[in-house]
Structure formats: structure tokens, C-alpha cells
N, C-alpha and C positions, 0 to 999 in steps of 0.2 A: 175774844181778845184780838186786837189788831196785830199785824206783823211788826209794826213800828213799836208798839208797846212791849212786845216780847223782846225785841232787840235792845230796847232801853233797859229793861229789867236785867238782861244778860250783862250789859255794860255796867250797871250799878253793882251787880253781884261781883263781877270781876274787879272793879275798882275797890270794893270793900275788902276782897281777899288780897289783892296785890298791893293795896295801899297801906297795909299794916306796917308800922315803923317809919312811915313817911310823913307823919303828922297830917294826914288827910282825914277830915271828919267822916265818920261812918254815915253812909247814905241809907235812907229808907228806900227799899226796893219797891217802888210803886209804879214804874213804867212811865213816869213823867220826866221829860227833859227840861228840868228847871235850872235856875242859876247855880244851885248847889252841885248838881251833877256835872254841869259844864265846868265849874270851878275845880271840882275834884279831878276831872279829866285833864285839865290844863296843868294842875299841880303835879299830877302823876307823871305826865309826859315831860315836864320841866325837871322833875326830880330824878327820873330814870334815864334821861338822855335818849340818844338814838335807839338803844336796844329796848327801851320801854315800849315803844310802839309795837315792835315785833312780839314782845312778851304778851302785851295786851291782845293782839290779834290771835295769838295761839290760844290764849285763855278763852276768848270768845268762840273760836272754832271748836274748842273742846266741849262747850256747852251746847253745841248744835245737835 
């Protein structure tokens, strides 16, 4: 598994966990950076505002 695929899987897992209650569709954790993943990321950041980015970064670091 490539490092990029691992990073995208971590992003997808984090968005699934942090996106609950934000009307973000559940993502399949497949390591592919597709339109659904990009849309979920944009929706999450728009819904959470400035602190959303910090929360997401902390979640990603915790999976490291």
C-alpha cells in the first residue's frame, strides 16, 4: 500500500467520524481521492469553520 493511499484512508476515516451530524455522506474507506472524498472534505471545512481544520489535523495525527 502506498503512503498516499494510507493518508487518504486516514482522511476518509476521520471525515466519517468527525462528519457525524453534519449531513456528510458516509465515505467508503478505500484510499481513493475521488469526488465524494473531496466533497466531504469541503463540506466538513465549510460546516465547522476555522476550528474544523485544526480538529481534522489533530484527528489525522492521532491515527499516525
